[in-house]
Residue, then its C-alpha position, 0 to 999 in steps of 0.5 A: m116435664p120441661r117445657a120443650i120436652g113437654q111440647a115435643v111429647s104432646i106433638v108425638g102423642g097427637l100424631v099417634l092418636g091421629q094415626a089411630a083415628v085414621q085407622a079406625g075410620i073416624v077422620s081422614s088422613a088429610m085432616v090429621i096432616v092439616v091439624s099437625i101442620t097447624g099445630i107445629a106452625s102455631f109455635a112460630t107465631p111471635a105475636f098474640n094478635i097474629a096468633i088469634s087470626v091464624r087460629l081462625f084460619q086454622f079452623l077454616i082450613m080444618f073445616f074445608a079439610v073435613t068437608y072436602d078432604f084434599y080438594g077442600i085443602a086445595i080450594i081454601n089455599i086458592m081462596i087465601i092466595s087469591h085474597l092475598y093478591g087482592l089486598c092493597s096497602f097505600g096503593i101497592l099490592y100486597m104480593a107485588s114483590l112476587d110478580l115476575d113481570 
């Protein structure tokens, strides 16, 4: 199959298998949502170096989603956002452009 069609078919197949796993009680619905979002988002990464670090974040988010369900997703998102607000480069906060002062 062509590359673009093969990727689309694999995403749809993964969602169908995920729905079957949720109905069988193997995984939670939040886990299927997180895995599908991270899978689709992985196609938007332009550089391989960035993709590696994003993949590590994906595993961390999936671990929290499995362990704590929706609350885990909320907790890890709060942790990531607070980390981003704490970053500083050349004396300027990383998220300084989002401050509404």
